[in-house]
C-alpha positions as CSV (number, residue, x, y, z in Angstrom):
1,M,120.1,126.2,82.7
2,S,119.8,123.4,85.0
3,T,122.2,121.5,87.2
4,F,122.3,117.7,86.7
5,L,120.4,117.2,90.0
6,E,117.7,119.7,89.0
7,L,117.3,117.9,85.8
8,V,117.0,114.5,87.5
9,N,114.4,115.8,90.0
10,R,112.3,117.4,87.5
11,W,112.3,114.4,85.1
12,S,112.0,111.8,87.8
13,S,108.9,113.7,89.2
14,Q,107.1,112.8,85.9
15,L,107.8,109.1,86.4
16,N,104.7,108.3,88.6
17,L,105.1,104.6,88.3
18,Y,108.1,104.5,90.3
19,P,109.2,105.5,93.9
20,K,111.4,108.6,93.8
21,P,114.8,106.9,94.6
22,E,114.1,104.4,91.8
23,A,113.0,107.3,89.4
24,D,116.1,109.2,90.1
25,T,118.3,106.1,89.3
26,L,116.5,105.5,86.1
27,I,116.8,109.2,84.8
28,S,120.5,109.1,85.8
29,W,121.0,105.9,84.0
30,L,119.4,107.4,80.8
31,L,121.4,110.6,81.0
32,E,124.6,108.6,81.2
33,H,123.7,106.3,78.4
34,H,122.9,109.1,76.0
35,L,125.4,111.7,77.0
36,G,128.3,109.2,77.3
37,M,129.4,110.5,80.8
38,R,129.3,109.4,84.3
39,R,127.2,110.9,86.7
40,V,130.2,112.7,88.5
41,D,131.1,114.3,85.1
42,M,127.6,115.7,84.7
43,M,127.3,117.8,87.7
44,H,127.8,120.9,85.6
45,F,124.9,122.7,84.0
46,L,122.9,121.0,81.4
47,E,120.7,123.1,78.8
48,E,117.7,120.8,78.5
49,K,116.7,122.1,75.0
50,D,120.3,121.0,73.9
51,L,119.7,117.4,75.0
52,P,119.6,114.8,72.1
53,D,116.2,114.0,70.6
54,A,116.9,110.3,71.1
55,L,117.3,110.9,74.9
56,K,113.9,112.8,75.1
57,Q,112.3,109.9,73.0
58,D,113.6,107.3,75.4
59,F,112.4,109.4,78.4
60,E,108.8,109.4,76.8
61,R,109.1,105.5,76.6
62,L,110.2,105.5,80.2
63,K,107.1,107.4,81.1
64,T,104.9,104.7,79.7
65,G,106.3,102.0,82.1
66,E,108.7,100.5,79.5
67,P,111.6,98.9,81.5
68,I,114.8,100.9,80.9
69,Q,116.8,97.7,80.1
70,Y,114.4,97.2,77.1
71,I,114.8,101.0,75.9
72,L,118.6,100.7,76.3
73,G,119.0,97.1,74.9
74,H,121.1,95.8,77.7
75,G,121.0,95.2,81.4
76,P,123.5,94.4,84.1
77,F,123.9,91.0,85.7
78,Y,126.7,89.8,88.0
79,G,129.1,92.6,87.0
80,R,128.5,92.1,83.1
81,E,126.3,93.8,80.6
82,F,123.7,91.4,78.9
83,I,121.7,92.1,75.8
84,V,118.1,92.2,76.6
85,T,115.0,92.3,74.3
86,P,111.3,91.9,74.9
87,A,111.9,88.2,74.0
88,T,113.5,87.6,77.3
89,L,113.1,88.4,80.9
90,I,115.2,91.1,82.4
91,P,117.9,89.6,84.6
92,R,117.2,90.4,88.3
93,N,119.3,90.6,91.6
94,E,117.5,87.7,93.0
95,T,118.9,85.5,90.2
96,E,122.3,87.0,90.9
97,E,122.0,85.5,94.3
98,L,121.0,82.1,92.9
99,V,124.2,82.1,90.7
100,H,126.4,83.2,93.5
101,L,125.1,80.3,95.8
102,I,125.9,77.8,92.9
103,I,129.4,79.3,92.5
104,K,130.0,79.4,96.3
105,E,128.8,75.8,96.8
106,N,130.6,74.1,93.8
107,Q,134.4,74.7,93.8
108,T,135.2,71.5,91.9
109,S,136.6,72.0,88.4
110,G,135.1,69.8,85.4
111,L,131.4,70.0,86.3
112,R,128.5,69.6,83.9
113,I,125.6,72.2,84.4
114,L,122.2,72.7,82.6
115,D,120.1,75.7,83.0
116,I,116.5,75.2,82.1
117,G,114.5,78.3,80.7
118,T,117.6,80.3,80.0
119,G,116.3,83.4,78.6
120,T,119.1,85.9,78.1
121,G,121.6,83.0,79.1
122,C,122.6,85.1,82.0
123,I,122.7,82.1,84.4
124,P,124.7,79.7,82.3
125,I,127.0,82.2,80.8
126,T,128.0,83.7,84.3
127,L,128.5,80.1,85.5
128,A,130.8,79.3,82.6
129,L,132.8,82.5,83.0
130,E,133.1,82.2,87.0
131,M,133.4,78.4,87.1
132,K,136.5,77.3,85.2
133,G,136.6,74.0,83.3
134,T,132.8,73.5,83.4
135,D,130.6,72.2,80.5
136,V,127.6,74.3,80.5
137,F,124.2,74.1,78.6
138,G,121.1,76.0,78.4
139,V,117.7,75.1,76.9
140,D,114.6,77.3,76.3
141,I,111.4,76.8,74.4
142,S,111.7,80.3,72.9
143,V,113.9,80.3,69.8
144,E,113.8,84.2,69.9
145,A,115.2,83.9,73.5
146,L,117.9,81.4,72.5
147,E,119.1,83.7,69.8
148,I,119.8,86.5,72.4
149,A,121.5,83.9,74.7
150,S,123.8,83.0,71.9
151,L,124.7,86.6,71.1
152,N,125.3,87.3,74.8
153,A,127.7,84.2,74.9
154,K,129.5,85.4,71.9
155,K,129.7,89.0,73.2
156,L,131.1,87.9,76.6
157,K,133.3,85.1,75.2
158,A,131.6,82.3,77.3
159,I,131.3,78.7,75.8
160,V,127.7,77.5,76.5
161,S,125.8,75.0,74.4
162,F,122.2,76.4,73.6
163,S,119.3,74.3,72.2
164,T,115.5,74.3,72.1
165,C,113.5,72.2,74.5
166,D,110.0,72.3,75.8
167,I,110.7,70.8,79.2
168,L,107.1,69.9,79.8
169,I,107.3,67.5,76.9
170,D,111.0,66.7,76.0
171,L,113.8,65.3,77.9
172,P,117.0,67.4,77.3
173,Q,119.6,65.2,75.6
174,I,122.1,66.2,78.1
175,Q,122.9,63.7,80.8
176,G,125.5,63.0,83.5
177,L,124.9,66.4,84.9
178,D,126.4,67.6,88.3
179,I,124.0,70.6,88.4
180,L,120.6,71.3,87.2
181,V,119.4,75.0,87.7
182,S,116.2,76.7,86.6
183,N,114.4,80.0,87.2
184,P,111.0,78.7,85.6
185,P,107.7,80.5,85.3
186,Y,106.2,80.7,88.7
187,I,103.7,83.5,88.8
188,P,100.2,82.1,88.9
189,L,97.8,83.8,86.4
190,H,95.6,85.0,89.2
191,E,98.4,87.2,90.5
192,K,98.7,89.2,87.1
193,N,96.6,92.1,88.7
194,N,99.0,92.6,91.5
195,M,102.0,93.0,89.3
196,H,103.8,96.3,88.4
197,K,102.7,97.7,85.1
198,N,106.3,97.7,83.7
199,V,106.5,93.9,84.2
200,L,103.0,93.0,83.0
201,D,102.8,95.1,79.9
202,F,106.3,94.5,78.6
203,E,108.1,91.3,79.8
204,P,107.2,87.9,78.1
205,H,104.3,86.3,79.6
206,L,105.6,82.9,78.5
207,A,108.5,83.2,80.9
208,L,106.6,84.8,83.8
209,F,103.3,83.1,84.2
210,V,102.0,79.5,84.9
211,G,98.4,78.2,85.0
212,D,96.4,78.5,88.2
213,E,95.4,74.9,87.9
214,D,99.1,73.7,88.7
215,P,101.5,76.5,89.5
216,L,104.1,74.0,90.6
217,I,104.3,72.1,87.2
218,F,107.6,73.3,86.1
219,Y,109.1,72.3,89.5
220,K,107.6,68.9,89.4
221,V,108.6,68.1,85.8
222,I,112.1,69.3,86.2
223,A,112.6,67.7,89.5
224,E,111.3,64.4,88.0
225,K,113.5,64.8,85.0
226,G,116.3,65.7,87.1
227,K,116.5,62.2,88.5
228,R,117.4,61.0,85.0
229,L,119.7,63.9,84.1
230,L,121.8,64.3,87.2
231,K,124.5,62.0,88.3
232,K,124.3,60.3,91.7
233,S,125.0,63.2,94.2
234,G,123.9,65.8,91.7
235,K,122.5,69.0,92.8
236,I,119.3,70.8,91.6
237,Y,118.7,74.6,92.2
238,F,115.4,76.4,91.8
239,E,114.6,80.0,91.9
240,I,111.1,80.2,93.5
241,N,107.9,82.3,94.1
242,E,108.5,83.6,97.6
243,R,105.1,81.9,98.8
244,L,106.0,78.4,97.3
245,G,109.2,77.4,99.2
246,G,107.4,74.7,101.4
247,E,105.6,73.2,98.5
248,V,108.7,73.1,96.2
249,S,110.7,71.5,99.2
250,K,108.0,68.9,99.4
251,I,108.2,68.0,95.7
252,L,112.0,67.4,96.2
253,F,111.5,65.4,99.5
254,A,108.8,63.2,97.6
255,L,111.2,62.3,94.8
256,D,113.9,61.4,97.3
257,Y,116.3,64.4,97.0
258,K,118.3,64.8,100.1
259,N,119.8,68.0,102.0
260,V,116.6,70.0,100.8
261,R,117.0,73.5,101.8
262,I,114.9,76.8,101.5
263,I,117.3,79.8,101.2
264,Q,116.2,83.6,101.6
265,D,117.2,86.3,99.3
266,L,118.7,89.5,100.7
267,N,115.3,90.9,101.3
268,G,114.4,88.0,103.6
269,K,112.3,86.3,101.1
270,D,112.1,82.5,100.3
271,R,113.8,82.6,96.9
272,I,116.0,79.4,96.4
273,V,115.1,75.8,96.9
274,T,118.0,73.3,96.5
275,G,118.5,69.6,96.9
276,K,120.7,66.7,96.2
277,L,120.3,63.3,94.7
278,S,121.1,60.5,97.1
279,N,124.1,58.3,96.2
């Protein structure tokens, strides 16, 4: 017999890919999911041999570095659960900060918003649910990702219009926008070797990486097309590679965006660049 904490400690010690606090959290999450109980309800003794086979199988997957969100098929974002598959990036806390900033800075109703590279749809769906009276759109090059985004919108009862678009080639047929937002691929290929195994081996490279020859290409193209998509005084919001804040800002300045700002995340890293079209 083991207590819950003893079982967590024993299993988390086998997750060598993660720091101990993170490993403990992952094991607790796995146990809660499979046993259908909150942590506080699992403090009594657990017999390891009586644990369900599916739980043990998922633990073996976790040991390979597979992200728990893919194992469970969902992940949290801004207080809601989103369907997540290997066709989509896993929603992250930094992107929650991007969404929160947009909500905080745009209190007017009736806004038109486009998210480029939508993935799970976590950005436009959250904005549609949190900002009443908005018309919200999401585009992505990946048909598989758009299918997941549509499922999430249906599950969460959000009205978002999704469509396929290769932003490097196509101009979205959605104009008169108040807000353009994007979390585009921003990790140069040469940084692959520095990445955690659970990201590199499992998350979609199409949504993560950009060529070394022009790592800013998505920011340049989106900012240029933003001048045709946005209304006068429309705003653009980018999530960025923490090392590229200055360069992304220069792109916006060069294209005559005003009020360009670099905003740090809760860890003190440059994470968001935003600007506004001049009147």
